VEXDREN-2710 file (C-alpha; in Angstrom, 1 decimal):
% VEXDREN-2710
k/r/px/py/pz
1/MET/0.0/0.0/0.0
2/PRO/2.1/3.0/-1.2
3/TYR/2.1/6.0/1.1
4/PHE/2.6/9.1/-1.1
5/ASP/2.0/11.9/1.5
6/ALA/5.4/12.4/3.1
7/ALA/5.1/16.2/2.9
8/SER/2.3/15.9/5.6
9/ALA/4.2/13.4/7.7
10/ALA/7.1/11.2/6.8
11/PRO/7.1/7.6/8.1
12/LEU/9.1/7.1/11.3
13/HIS/12.8/6.6/10.3
14/PRO/14.3/3.4/11.7
15/VAL/17.0/5.4/13.4
16/ALA/14.3/7.5/15.1
17/ARG/12.6/4.3/16.4
18/GLN/15.9/2.9/17.8
19/ALA/16.8/6.3/19.4
20/LEU/13.3/6.7/20.9
21/LEU/13.3/3.3/22.5
22/ALA/16.8/3.8/23.9
23/ALA/15.9/7.2/25.3
24/LEU/12.8/5.9/26.9
25/ASP/15.1/3.8/29.1
26/GLU/17.9/6.4/29.6
27/GLY/16.2/9.8/29.3
28/TRP/13.2/9.7/31.6
29/ALA/14.6/11.9/34.4
30/ASP/14.5/15.7/34.7
31/PRO/17.6/17.1/32.8
32/ALA/17.5/20.1/35.2
33/ARG/18.4/18.0/38.2
34/LEU/22.0/17.4/39.4
35/TYR/21.7/13.8/40.5
36/ARG/23.0/10.9/38.4
37/GLU/19.8/10.3/36.4
38/GLY/19.3/14.0/35.8
39/ARG/22.9/14.4/34.6
40/ARG/22.4/11.5/32.2
41/ALA/19.2/13.0/30.8
42/ARG/21.1/16.4/30.5
43/ARG/23.8/14.7/28.4
44/LEU/21.2/13.3/26.1
45/LEU/19.5/16.6/25.7
46/ASP/22.8/18.5/25.1
47/ALA/23.9/15.9/22.5
48/ALA/20.5/16.2/20.7
49/ARG/20.8/20.0/20.6
50/GLU/24.3/19.9/19.2
51/ALA/23.2/17.4/16.5
52/ALA/20.2/19.5/15.5
53/ALA/22.2/22.7/15.6
54/GLU/24.8/21.2/13.3
55/ALA/22.1/20.3/10.8
56/VAL/20.5/23.7/11.0
57/GLY/23.8/25.6/10.8
58/CYS/23.6/27.5/14.1
59/ARG/25.1/27.4/17.5
60/PRO/23.6/25.0/20.1
61/ASP/22.7/27.9/22.4
62/GLU/20.7/29.5/19.5
63/LEU/18.4/26.5/19.2
64/VAL/15.5/25.3/21.4
65/PHE/13.1/22.4/21.1
66/THR/9.4/23.2/21.0
67/PRO/6.3/20.9/21.2
68/SER/5.6/21.3/17.5
69/GLY/6.6/23.1/14.3
70/THR/3.5/25.2/14.6
71/ARG/4.4/26.2/18.2
72/ALA/7.9/27.1/16.9
73/VAL/6.4/29.4/14.2
74/HIS/4.1/31.2/16.6
75/SER/6.8/31.6/19.2
76/GLY/9.3/32.8/16.6
77/VAL/6.9/35.3/15.0
78/SER/5.5/36.7/18.3
79/GLY/8.9/36.9/20.0
80/ALA/10.6/38.7/17.1
81/LEU/7.8/41.2/16.7
82/ALA/7.7/41.9/20.4
83/GLY/11.5/42.3/20.5
84/ARG/11.3/44.9/17.7
85/ARG/8.2/46.7/18.8
86/ARG/9.9/50.0/18.8
87/VAL/10.9/49.6/15.1
88/GLY/7.3/49.3/14.0
89/GLY/4.4/46.9/13.7
90/ARG/4.6/45.6/10.1
91/LEU/5.0/41.9/9.3
92/VAL/5.8/40.9/5.7
93/VAL/5.1/37.4/4.6
94/SER/4.7/35.6/1.3
95/ALA/1.2/34.8/0.1
96/VAL/2.0/31.0/0.1
97/GLU/3.3/30.6/3.6
98/HIS/2.2/27.7/5.7
99/SER/-1.1/28.3/7.6
100/SER/0.8/28.5/10.9
101/VAL/2.6/31.6/9.6
102/LEU/-0.6/33.2/8.3
103/HIS/-2.4/32.4/11.6
104/ALA/0.5/34.1/13.5
105/GLY/0.0/37.0/11.2
106/GLU/-3.7/37.1/11.9
107/ALA/-3.0/37.2/15.6
108/HIS/-0.6/40.1/15.1
109/ALA/-3.2/42.0/13.0
110/ALA/-5.8/41.4/15.7
111/ALA/-3.5/43.0/18.2
112/GLY/-3.2/46.1/16.1
113/GLY/-0.3/45.2/13.8
114/THR/-0.1/45.2/10.0
115/VAL/0.5/42.2/7.8
116/THR/1.6/42.6/4.1
117/GLU/1.4/39.5/1.8
118/VAL/3.9/39.5/-1.0
119/PRO/2.4/37.9/-4.2
120/VAL/3.9/35.0/-6.0
121/GLY/4.2/34.0/-9.7
122/ARG/2.5/31.1/-11.3
123/THR/5.2/28.7/-10.1
124/GLY/4.6/29.7/-6.5
125/ALA/7.9/31.6/-5.9
126/VAL/8.2/35.2/-4.8
127/ASP/10.2/37.7/-6.8
128/PRO/13.1/38.9/-4.6
129/GLU/12.8/42.4/-5.9
130/VAL/9.1/42.6/-5.2
131/PHE/9.7/41.2/-1.7
132/ALA/12.5/43.7/-1.1
133/ALA/10.2/46.6/-2.1
134/GLU/8.0/45.8/0.9
135/LEU/10.9/46.1/3.4
136/GLY/10.4/49.7/4.2
137/GLU/9.9/51.8/7.3
138/GLY/8.2/50.1/10.2
139/VAL/8.8/46.5/9.2
140/ALA/9.7/44.5/12.3
141/LEU/9.9/41.0/10.7
142/ALA/9.8/39.2/7.4
143/CYS/8.8/35.6/6.9
144/LEU/9.6/33.3/3.9
145/GLN/9.4/29.5/3.7
146/SER/12.3/27.6/2.3
147/ALA/10.1/25.5/0.1
148/ASN/6.4/25.3/-0.4
149/HIS/4.5/22.6/1.4
150/GLU/1.8/22.1/-1.3
151/VAL/3.7/22.4/-4.7
152/GLY/7.3/21.9/-3.7
153/THR/8.6/25.1/-5.2
154/GLU/11.8/26.4/-3.5
155/GLN/11.9/30.0/-2.6
156/PRO/14.8/32.4/-3.3
157/VAL/15.8/32.5/0.3
158/ALA/19.4/33.7/-0.3
159/GLU/18.3/36.7/-2.4
160/VAL/15.5/37.7/0.1
161/ALA/17.8/37.2/3.0
162/ALA/20.3/39.6/1.4
163/ALA/17.5/42.2/0.9
164/CYS/16.4/41.8/4.5
165/ARG/20.0/42.3/5.7
166/ALA/20.3/45.4/3.7
167/ALA/17.1/46.8/5.1
168/GLY/17.9/45.8/8.7
169/VAL/14.9/43.4/8.9
170/PRO/15.2/40.0/10.5
171/LEU/14.1/37.1/8.3
172/LEU/12.2/34.1/9.7
173/VAL/12.5/31.0/7.5
174/ASP/10.0/28.1/7.9
175/ALA/12.2/25.2/6.9
176/ALA/9.8/22.4/7.8
177/GLN/9.7/20.9/4.3
178/SER/13.3/21.3/3.3
179/LEU/15.5/20.8/6.4
180/GLY/15.7/17.0/6.0
181/TRP/17.2/17.6/2.5
182/GLY/19.9/20.1/3.4
183/PRO/20.7/23.3/5.2
184/VAL/18.9/26.5/4.5
185/PRO/21.0/29.2/2.7
186/GLU/22.8/31.6/5.0
187/GLY/21.3/35.0/5.9
188/TRP/18.3/34.0/8.0
189/SER/17.7/35.4/11.5
190/LEU/15.2/32.9/12.8
191/LEU/14.4/29.4/11.6
192/THR/11.7/26.9/12.4
193/ALA/11.1/23.2/11.5
194/SER/9.1/20.1/12.5
195/ALA/10.5/16.6/13.1
196/HIS/7.7/14.6/11.7
197/LYS/8.4/16.1/8.3
198/TRP/11.8/14.3/8.1
199/GLY/10.9/11.0/9.7
200/GLY/11.2/12.0/13.4
201/PRO/8.4/11.6/15.9
202/ALA/5.5/14.1/15.9
203/GLY/5.5/16.6/18.8
204/VAL/9.0/18.0/18.3
205/GLY/9.7/21.4/16.7
206/LEU/12.9/23.5/16.3
207/LEU/13.2/27.2/16.8
208/ALA/16.6/28.8/16.1
209/VAL/17.2/32.5/16.9
210/ARG/20.5/34.0/15.9
211/LYS/22.5/35.8/18.5
212/GLY/22.0/39.5/18.2
213/VAL/18.3/39.2/17.0
214/ARG/16.1/41.2/19.4
215/PHE/13.7/38.6/20.8
216/ALA/11.1/38.8/23.6
217/PRO/9.4/35.5/24.3
218/GLN/5.6/35.9/24.6
219/GLY/3.1/33.8/26.5
220/PRO/3.8/31.3/29.3
221/SER/7.5/30.9/30.2
222/ASP/9.7/29.1/32.7
223/GLU/13.4/28.4/33.0
224/ARG/13.5/25.6/30.4
225/GLU/14.7/26.0/26.8
226/SER/15.9/29.6/27.4
227/GLY/12.4/30.5/28.4
228/ARG/11.1/30.1/24.8
229/ALA/9.4/26.7/25.2
230/PRO/8.0/26.2/28.7
231/GLY/7.3/22.8/30.2
232/PHE/9.1/19.5/30.7
233/GLU/11.0/18.5/27.6
234/ASN/9.9/15.3/25.8
235/LEU/13.4/14.1/25.9
236/PRO/12.9/10.6/24.2
237/ALA/11.2/12.3/21.2
238/ILE/13.8/15.1/21.1
239/VAL/16.6/12.5/21.0
240/ALA/14.8/10.6/18.3
241/ALA/14.2/13.8/16.2
242/ALA/17.9/14.8/16.3
243/ALA/19.1/11.3/15.5
244/SER/16.7/10.9/12.6
245/LEU/17.7/14.4/11.2
246/ARG/21.3/13.4/11.2
247/ALA/20.4/10.0/9.5
248/VAL/18.2/11.5/6.7
249/ARG/20.8/14.2/6.0
250/ALA/23.4/11.4/5.5
251/GLU/21.1/9.7/3.0
252/ALA/19.8/12.9/1.4
253/ALA/22.1/13.1/-1.7
254/ALA/21.3/9.6/-2.9
255/GLU/17.6/9.9/-2.1
256/ASP/17.4/13.3/-3.8
257/ALA/18.7/12.0/-7.1
258/ARG/16.5/8.8/-6.9
259/LEU/13.3/10.5/-5.9
260/ARG/13.8/13.4/-8.3
261/GLY/14.0/11.0/-11.2
262/LEU/10.7/9.4/-10.1
263/VAL/9.0/12.8/-9.7
264/ASP/10.3/13.8/-13.1
265/ARG/8.6/10.7/-14.5
266/ILE/5.3/11.6/-12.9
267/ARG/5.5/15.2/-14.1
268/ALA/6.1/14.0/-17.7
269/ARG/3.7/11.1/-17.8
270/VAL/0.6/12.5/-16.1
271/PRO/-0.2/15.0/-18.8
272/GLU/0.3/12.3/-21.4
273/LEU/-1.9/9.8/-19.7
274/VAL/-4.7/12.0/-18.4
275/PRO/-6.3/14.8/-20.6
276/ASP/-7.0/18.2/-19.2
277/VAL/-4.4/18.2/-16.4
278/GLU/-2.2/21.0/-15.2
279/VAL/1.1/20.2/-13.4
280/VAL/1.8/23.1/-11.1
281/GLY/4.9/24.3/-9.2
282/ASP/8.4/25.1/-10.5
283/PRO/9.7/22.2/-12.6
284/VAL/13.4/22.8/-11.6
285/ARG/13.7/24.8/-8.4
286/ARG/11.7/22.3/-6.3
287/LEU/11.9/19.7/-3.6
288/PRO/13.0/16.4/-4.9
289/HIS/10.0/14.4/-3.7
290/VAL/6.9/16.5/-4.4
291/VAL/4.8/16.8/-7.5
292/THR/1.3/18.4/-7.7
293/PHE/-1.2/18.4/-10.5
294/SER/-4.8/19.5/-11.0
295/CYS/-7.5/17.7/-13.1
296/LEU/-10.3/19.5/-14.8
297/TYR/-13.9/18.2/-14.2
298/VAL/-12.9/16.2/-11.1
299/ASP/-14.3/16.3/-7.6
300/GLY/-11.2/16.3/-5.4
301/GLU/-12.7/14.4/-2.5
302/THR/-13.9/11.6/-4.7
303/LEU/-10.6/11.4/-6.6
304/LEU/-8.6/11.1/-3.3
305/SER/-11.1/8.4/-2.1
306/GLU/-10.8/6.4/-5.3
307/LEU/-7.0/6.6/-5.2
308/ASP/-7.1/5.4/-1.6
309/ARG/-9.4/2.5/-2.7
310/GLU/-6.6/1.6/-5.1
311/GLY/-4.1/1.7/-2.3
312/PHE/-2.5/5.1/-2.8
313/SER/-2.4/7.7/0.0
314/VAL/-2.1/11.2/-1.5
315/SER/-3.3/14.7/-0.4
316/SER/-4.9/17.7/-2.0
317/GLY/-5.1/21.4/-1.9
318/SER/-8.4/21.3/-3.9
319/SER/-11.5/23.2/-2.9
320/CYS/-13.5/20.1/-3.8
321/THR/-12.9/18.3/-0.5
322/SER/-15.0/17.9/2.6
323/SER/-12.5/19.8/4.7
324/THR/-12.9/23.1/2.9
325/LEU/-15.2/24.9/0.4
326/THR/-12.6/27.4/-0.5
327/PRO/-9.5/26.8/-2.7
328/SER/-6.1/26.3/-1.1
329/HIS/-4.6/29.7/-0.4
330/VAL/-1.4/28.5/-2.1
331/LEU/-3.2/27.6/-5.4
332/ARG/-5.3/30.7/-5.2
333/ALA/-2.1/32.9/-4.8
334/MET/-0.5/31.1/-7.8
335/GLY/-3.6/31.6/-9.9
336/VAL/-3.7/27.9/-11.0
337/LEU/-6.4/25.3/-11.4
338/SER/-7.6/24.2/-8.0
339/GLU/-10.2/21.5/-8.9
340/GLY/-9.2/17.9/-8.8
341/ASN/-5.8/18.8/-7.1
342/VAL/-3.5/16.0/-6.1
343/ARG/-0.2/16.3/-4.3
344/VAL/2.1/13.3/-4.5
345/SER/5.0/13.4/-2.0
346/LEU/7.2/10.4/-2.0
347/PRO/8.9/9.1/1.2
348/ALA/12.4/7.8/1.2
349/GLY/12.7/4.3/-0.2
350/THR/9.8/4.6/-2.6
351/GLU/10.1/2.0/-5.3
352/ALA/9.9/2.8/-9.0
353/ALA/7.3/0.0/-9.3
354/ASP/5.0/1.8/-7.0
355/VAL/5.2/4.9/-9.1
356/ASP/4.6/2.9/-12.3
357/ARG/1.5/1.3/-10.7
358/PHE/0.2/4.8/-9.7
359/LEU/0.6/6.0/-13.3
360/ALA/-1.2/2.9/-14.5
361/VAL/-4.1/3.4/-12.1
362/LEU/-4.6/7.2/-12.3
363/PRO/-6.1/7.5/-15.8
364/GLY/-8.9/5.0/-15.1
365/VAL/-9.6/6.6/-11.7
366/VAL/-9.9/10.1/-13.2
367/ALA/-12.0/8.9/-16.1
368/SER/-14.3/7.2/-13.7
369/VAL/-14.8/10.3/-11.5
370/ARG/-15.4/12.5/-14.6
371/ASP/-17.9/10.0/-16.0
372/ARG/-19.8/10.0/-12.7
373/LEU/-20.0/13.8/-12.7
374/GLY/-21.1/13.9/-16.3
375/ALA/-18.1/15.7/-17.6
376/PRO/-17.6/16.2/-21.3
377/ALA/-15.5/13.4/-22.8
378/ALA/-13.8/15.6/-25.4
379/ALA/-13.6/19.2/-26.6
380/ALA/-17.0/20.6/-27.6
381/PRO/-17.8/20.6/-31.3
382/ALA/-17.5/23.6/-33.6
383/PRO/-20.0/26.2/-34.9
384/GLY/-22.8/27.4/-32.8
385/GLY/-25.3/30.1/-32.0
386/GLY/-25.7/33.1/-29.8
387/ASP/-24.5/34.0/-26.3
388/LEU/-25.5/31.9/-23.4
389/VAL/-25.9/32.2/-19.7
390/VAL/-25.3/29.2/-17.4
391/ASP/-26.7/29.4/-13.9
392/ALA/-24.5/27.2/-11.7
393/ARG/-25.3/28.9/-8.4
394/GLY/-25.6/26.5/-5.5
395/LYS/-23.3/24.0/-7.3
396/ARG/-19.8/23.3/-6.0
397/CYS/-16.5/22.7/-7.8
398/PRO/-16.1/21.2/-10.4
399/ILE/-19.7/21.5/-11.6
400/PRO/-19.6/25.1/-12.7
401/VAL/-16.7/24.4/-15.1
402/ILE/-18.4/21.2/-16.3
403/GLU/-21.5/23.1/-17.1
404/LEU/-19.4/25.7/-19.0
405/ALA/-17.7/23.0/-21.0
406/LYS/-20.9/21.3/-21.9
407/VAL/-22.4/24.3/-23.6
408/PHE/-19.4/26.0/-25.0
409/GLY/-19.5/24.3/-28.4
410/SER/-23.0/25.7/-29.0
411/VAL/-21.8/29.3/-29.0
412/ARG/-20.5/30.9/-32.2
413/VAL/-16.9/32.0/-32.4
414/GLY/-16.8/35.5/-30.9
415/GLY/-19.8/34.7/-28.7
416/THR/-19.7/34.4/-24.9
417/VAL/-20.8/32.1/-22.1
418/THR/-21.6/33.8/-18.8
419/VAL/-21.4/31.4/-15.9
420/LEU/-23.2/32.4/-12.7
421/SER/-21.6/30.9/-9.7
422/ASP/-21.4/31.4/-5.9
423/ASP/-18.5/28.8/-5.6
424/GLU/-15.3/30.5/-4.5
425/ALA/-13.3/28.0/-6.6
426/ALA/-14.8/29.3/-9.9
427/ARG/-12.7/32.5/-9.6
428/LEU/-9.7/30.3/-10.2
429/ASP/-11.0/27.4/-12.2
430/ILE/-12.9/29.3/-15.0
431/PRO/-9.8/31.4/-16.0
432/ALA/-7.7/28.2/-15.7
433/TRP/-10.1/26.4/-18.0
434/CYS/-9.8/29.3/-20.6
435/GLU/-6.0/29.1/-20.5
436/MET/-6.0/25.3/-21.0
437/ARG/-8.5/25.6/-23.8
438/GLY/-7.1/28.6/-25.5
439/GLN/-10.2/30.7/-25.0
440/GLU/-10.6/34.3/-23.8
441/TYR/-11.5/35.0/-20.1
442/VAL/-13.3/38.4/-20.3
443/GLY/-13.7/38.9/-16.5
444/GLU/-16.1/38.8/-13.6
445/SER/-18.7/41.0/-12.0
446/PRO/-21.4/40.7/-9.3
447/ALA/-24.5/38.8/-10.4
448/THR/-27.8/40.5/-9.9
449/ASP/-29.3/37.8/-7.8
450/GLY/-26.2/36.8/-5.9
451/GLY/-22.9/35.2/-6.7
452/ARG/-20.5/36.3/-9.5
453/ALA/-20.9/36.3/-13.3
454/TYR/-17.8/34.9/-15.1
455/ILE/-17.7/35.7/-18.8
456/VAL/-15.8/33.6/-21.4
457/ARG/-15.5/34.4/-25.1
458/ARG/-15.0/31.7/-27.7
459/THR/-12.0/32.4/-29.9
460/SER/-11.9/29.2/-31.9
END
């Protein structure tokens, strides 16, 4: 049963399992105590911190362990903003940051601060010059992920870090997705990560704060972890996290080359095997194990369920899932097709045979879901009549696009189809359909009886 969702949580690395079991026996005591058991626990904690700091590229006394990557992000953002309160209250982030960063920004805005989201291009990367232009007066902190969690695109961290340094603004890098593959480029001021992304146990995060960065921890505190992560350390999990990080880094070069080849195969073959598919994310500057694509005329929830039935565990940023009725903020920011979205993220050790079987199964699964939804089997036929209006209000992704495709061939060249929809995904998916079909997207406006009116002109 192939597991293809390593970007959400990687399987526990064998080294992590061994270290966890050993630390349960040796690291149960309070590392703050001076007696024998406490000293032994302290040695384990110090060794784990040194190993993690070496992987991160910082001093051991700059790194603390937190209860999760999300906690690390919130602590890093709030502490850095509080430490630079006199500078100003502006926070600059990319529009495709992990939700933990965006939620930290929402909390900052609710407390009276200002959050600026830097847009991204169609591959999901920020333009360093556009980012730099936002680093003006009153900016207390900037945040930029090292690589995107949904599409795998690597961000220009080095260039943005240089711009931040020139502007005197500290940069927080969320390295959760990339740290297992290698160090983050120099220039960052704060860094966060999460152990379950690289094969460590869940419940361990990392927060590194460079010496010299003004930082004032917020919320509950005590004497542990430099006052930045209160509470008794989960020492066995911390030891396992550090041991597995060192192990995956040692394997990273070989796995990078192998998984990159498998992902390249998926990127090339999916559009050949499945019609009306858009592969998204940067094809070159990307994580080695992640590939994301979106399928027209497909219900994302049903697609994931059918792939699970075939034995493949994948994830989605689609709006067509039970968990959300709005498109992924990442896909929305990129301006790409959101319906029928599938993210494949291969764990270490994935076999080529599993990828081949996925490629063999996928076309039939997509065709079955499309048939069930009544999607058009091929491009609509040629000449037709006058302009049309399709009322798809009350219908969710991908139905508005399916209804558009069904009637499009009955409109003359130069004529229009107006789709009325109250589904948020239509704002992305109708323009994406036009681009994939070579038709003109005229624009949108409020509909008289609610929802939005999306106008498409037939050009061929």
